[in-house]
C-alpha positions in Angstrom: -0.2 0.1 0.1 1.1 3.6 -0.8 -0.5 6.7 0.1 -0.4 9.9 -2.3 -1.3 13.3 -0.6 -2.5 16.0 -2.8 -0.7 18.4 -0.8 2.7 16.8 -1.3 2.5 14.4 -4.2 3.6 15.3 -7.7 0.5 16.1 -10.0 1.8 13.2 -12.3 2.7 9.7 -10.8 3.3 6.5 -12.7 3.5 3.2 -11.1 4.9 0.3 -12.8 4.0 -3.5 -12.1 5.7 -6.6 -13.5 5.0 -7.0 -17.3 4.9 -10.7 -17.0 2.9 -11.8 -14.1 1.4 -15.5 -13.7 -2.0 -14.0 -13.0 -3.8 -10.7 -13.1 -3.1 -8.5 -10.2 -6.0 -6.7 -8.5 -5.7 -3.0 -7.8 -7.5 -1.6 -4.9 -8.0 2.3 -4.6 -9.1 3.9 -1.6 -10.1 7.7 -1.1 -8.3 8.7 2.2 -7.5 12.0 3.8 -5.4 13.3 6.7 -7.2 14.2 9.9 -4.9 17.1 10.8 -6.4 17.6 14.2 -5.5 14.0 15.3 -2.7 13.3 12.7 -4.5 10.3 11.5 -5.7 8.8 8.1 -9.4 8.6 7.7 -11.5 7.1 5.0 -15.2 5.6 4.6 -17.0 8.2 7.2 -19.2 11.0 6.9 -19.6 12.3 3.4 -16.8 10.1 2.0 -17.6 8.6 -1.5 -16.4 7.9 -4.9 -17.8 7.9 -8.4 -15.9 5.8 -10.9 -16.3 6.1 -14.6 -14.7 4.4 -17.5 -14.5 6.7 -20.4 -12.6 4.2 -22.5 -10.8 0.8 -22.1 -8.1 1.0 -19.8 -8.8 4.4 -18.4 -10.8 5.3 -15.3 -11.7 8.7 -13.9 -12.2 8.6 -10.0 -14.2 11.8 -8.5 -13.7 11.7 -5.0 -15.4 13.4 -2.0 -13.3 14.2 1.0 -15.6 13.2 3.7 -16.2 16.6 5.1 -19.7 18.1 5.1 -23.1 16.4 5.2 -23.3 15.6 1.5 -20.7 14.2 -1.0 -18.7 16.7 -3.1 -17.3 14.9 -5.9 -15.1 17.9 -7.1 -12.8 17.7 -4.2 -10.3 15.4 -5.8 -10.5 13.9 -9.3 -8.0 11.4 -10.4 -7.3 9.8 -13.9 -6.0 6.2 -14.0 -4.5 4.9 -17.3 -3.4 1.2 -17.6 -0.6 1.2 -20.5 0.1 -2.4 -21.7 3.5 -3.3 -22.5 5.2 0.2 -21.7 8.7 -0.5 -20.4 9.8 1.6 -17.4 
């Protein structure tokens, strides 16, 4: 597991996985945020939510609500994931 914080992470991140795996690998993505009052990582509470859209094959858009407030706000963080087959690091 690794966490990317929007306030410190670069705007573009590439993650590589072994090209020749014996079986498909599952990718799990969680919408988490830092509770600055207690210094903890939070997820899945209050207005936390994520809308996942797949505009085309091997590309996903994740619209995430950060959990603050009463209703989800899916403009809090928008992430684009792209799976590029066979791209060498």
